[in-house]
GUKOL-730886 format. One line per field, with one value per residue (C-alpha): residue number from 1; residue in one letter; x, y, z. Coordinates in Angstrom, 3 decimals, always signed. Layout:
pos c(NUM,...) $
code c(A,...) $
east c(X,...) $
north c(Y,...) $
up c(Z,...) $
***
This chain:
pos c(1,2,3,4,5,6,7,8,9,10,11,12,13,14,15,16,17,18,19,20,21,22,23,24,25,26,27,28,29,30,31,32,33,34,35,36,37,38,39,40,41,42,43,44,45,46,47,48,49,50,51,52,53,54,55,56,57,58,59,60,61,62,63,64,65,66,67,68,69,70,71,72,73,74,75,76,77,78,79,80,81,82,83,84,85,86,87,88,89,90,91,92,93,94,95,96,97,98,99,100,101,102,103,104,105,106,107,108,109,110,111,112,113,114,115,116,117,118,119,120,121,122,123,124,125,126,127,128,129,130,131,132,133,134,135,136,137,138,139,140,141,142,143,144,145,146,147,148,149,150,151,152,153,154,155,156,157,158,159,160,161,162,163,164,165) $
code c(M,S,L,P,G,L,E,K,G,F,N,P,Q,M,S,P,I,D,N,T,L,T,Q,L,R,S,F,Q,T,P,P,P,T,V,I,R,Q,A,L,L,A,Q,H,Q,Q,W,S,G,T,P,Y,R,I,G,G,T,T,H,R,G,V,D,C,S,G,F,V,R,N,I,Y,R,D,T,F,N,M,E,L,P,R,S,T,A,D,Q,V,H,E,G,R,L,I,D,R,Q,E,L,Q,A,G,D,L,V,F,F,Q,P,P,G,P,Y,N,H,V,G,I,Y,M,G,D,G,Y,F,L,H,A,S,S,S,R,G,V,I,I,S,T,M,N,S,G,Y,W,Q,R,H,Y,W,Q,A,R,R,A,L,D,A,T,H,L,A,Q,L,G,D,F) $
east c(+4.416,+8.175,+9.584,+13.196,+14.710,+11.847,+14.115,+16.996,+17.000,+14.311,+14.980,+13.384,+12.923,+10.413,+7.135,+7.265,+5.390,+7.415,+10.620,+9.765,+8.480,+11.543,+13.509,+11.407,+11.870,+15.914,+16.014,+15.779,+14.096,+13.537,+14.424,+11.847,+13.213,+12.118,+9.023,+8.442,+9.026,+6.670,+3.828,+4.840,+4.525,+1.071,+0.380,+1.273,-1.230,-4.079,-3.831,-6.987,-9.241,-12.047,-13.730,-16.626,-17.986,-18.001,-15.457,-12.561,-11.550,-9.795,-13.605,-13.919,-12.320,-12.896,-10.074,-10.038,-10.621,-7.590,-5.324,-6.234,-5.594,-2.048,-1.267,-2.266,-0.692,+2.600,+3.231,+1.553,-0.630,-4.403,-6.002,-9.689,-12.050,-13.252,-11.671,-13.261,-11.248,-8.135,-7.386,-6.956,-4.260,-0.570,+0.577,-0.156,+2.673,+3.522,+3.485,+7.061,+7.851,+6.162,+7.910,+6.960,+4.208,+2.624,-1.246,-2.273,-5.792,-7.921,-11.279,-12.584,-16.086,-18.851,-19.695,-16.584,-13.022,-10.070,-7.182,-3.821,-0.456,+2.485,+5.172,+7.618,+8.725,+5.088,+3.455,+0.713,-1.073,-4.818,-8.447,-9.563,-13.221,-12.925,-10.106,-9.855,-6.355,-3.751,-0.458,-1.260,+0.974,-0.048,+1.221,-1.755,-3.692,-6.910,-4.966,-3.157,-6.257,-8.076,-5.123,-6.027,-3.599,-0.870,-0.369,+2.578,+0.925,+4.034,+6.740,+10.302,+9.389,+6.550,+8.504,+11.446,+8.987,+8.285,+11.237,+9.305,+6.209) $
north c(+13.450,+12.776,+10.597,+9.951,+7.178,+7.162,+7.761,+5.318,+1.715,+2.142,+1.030,+3.427,+0.757,-0.950,-0.039,+1.259,-1.593,-4.196,-2.625,-2.638,-6.006,-7.371,-5.588,-7.401,-10.766,-10.122,-9.919,-12.592,-10.030,-6.857,-3.590,-0.955,+1.137,-1.482,-1.821,+1.717,+1.773,-0.887,+1.073,+4.518,+2.467,+1.391,+4.656,+6.077,+3.162,+4.215,+7.740,+9.744,+6.735,+7.793,+6.463,+4.271,+1.984,-1.424,-0.702,-2.799,-1.308,+1.755,+3.140,+3.304,+1.714,+1.651,+1.523,-2.161,-2.987,-1.099,-2.405,-6.064,-5.228,-3.714,-7.033,-9.083,-7.266,-6.327,-8.980,-11.868,-12.133,-12.458,-10.400,-10.506,-7.881,-5.936,-3.447,-5.632,-8.767,-7.127,-5.737,-9.294,-9.966,-10.294,-9.037,-6.045,-3.754,-0.412,+2.946,+3.322,-0.038,+1.014,-0.276,+0.364,-2.340,-2.342,-2.207,+1.108,+1.602,+4.378,+4.960,+8.354,+9.593,+7.490,+3.927,+2.509,+2.263,+2.937,+1.317,+2.015,+0.749,+2.537,+3.758,+5.060,+8.626,+9.363,+8.568,+6.147,+4.932,+4.830,+5.618,+8.642,+8.816,+12.411,+12.525,+9.062,+7.019,+9.399,+9.345,+11.236,+11.963,+10.149,+13.211,+15.540,+16.413,+14.525,+10.986,+11.340,+11.931,+8.684,+6.719,+3.053,+0.641,-1.084,-4.558,-6.262,-8.652,-9.167,-11.119,-11.717,-15.275,-14.157,-11.371,-14.060,-16.158,-13.003,-14.290,-17.554,-16.090) $
up c(-5.601,-5.273,-2.385,-1.885,-4.125,-6.556,-9.520,-8.487,-10.208,-12.925,-16.353,-18.696,-21.512,-18.807,-17.561,-14.069,-12.849,-14.501,-13.367,-9.898,-9.720,-11.623,-8.592,-5.907,-7.572,-7.516,-3.635,-0.960,+1.128,-0.522,+1.285,+2.169,-0.815,-3.293,-1.805,-1.892,-5.388,-6.326,-4.344,-6.238,-9.352,-8.505,-7.582,-10.950,-12.221,-9.968,-9.722,-10.575,-9.793,-7.788,-4.780,-5.134,-2.079,-3.120,-5.973,-7.166,-10.624,-12.051,-12.623,-8.976,-6.094,-2.049,+0.275,+1.172,-2.239,-3.364,-0.686,-1.643,-5.622,-4.469,-2.479,-5.068,-8.148,-6.286,-3.624,-4.981,-1.828,-1.429,+1.234,+2.303,+0.734,+3.752,+6.005,+8.783,+7.815,+6.648,+10.341,+11.128,+8.750,+9.819,+12.966,+15.048,+15.001,+16.793,+14.849,+15.723,+13.809,+10.446,+7.508,+3.676,+3.074,+6.345,+6.707,+8.417,+9.798,+10.827,+12.822,+10.948,+11.869,+10.281,+9.732,+8.067,+9.072,+6.595,+5.436,+3.628,+2.947,+4.541,+2.118,+4.530,+5.666,+7.115,+3.813,+3.195,-0.274,-0.400,-1.951,-0.278,-0.118,-0.934,-3.512,-4.967,-5.121,-3.297,-1.144,+2.248,+5.117,+8.313,+10.154,+9.185,+11.942,+10.543,+9.981,+13.203,+14.881,+13.654,+13.509,+14.863,+14.223,+12.114,+10.837,+9.219,+6.533,+4.760,+6.621,+5.583,+4.300,+2.150,+0.552,-0.012,-2.291,-4.361,-6.597,-7.229,-8.989) $
***
């Protein structure tokens, strides 16, 4: 999948993960395009990983385990393990305020809620129970119908600290 700005700013001598983390660390407050590039690099690493409830590795991961790993590895931030706990992180924001890196929550049919990470332009990164780690559009009928809320767990102060690790 190609999103606008994916190719810009990458050093071909570095892995996509190293490259985007270096860019994140070089900004006082990273712009959304840099956050999106870091998330796209994580997608490249995790793409094809199957969904497995309770999973937290490349052998199988569930949505909250995936989000927790991405936040830890990309933003040096620990989130709780479960969707039920992640939904209390940061501050509640309106859907119109979404920025790359925000947590997006859904209430699909069944016993579990779902979480992903907003990428910008209506896309989010998540571990789908049917397709594994993918990027989906929030504008599809399914995700629009089951959208619940969004939270901003990354604030400017935390993002500014990324240069320190």
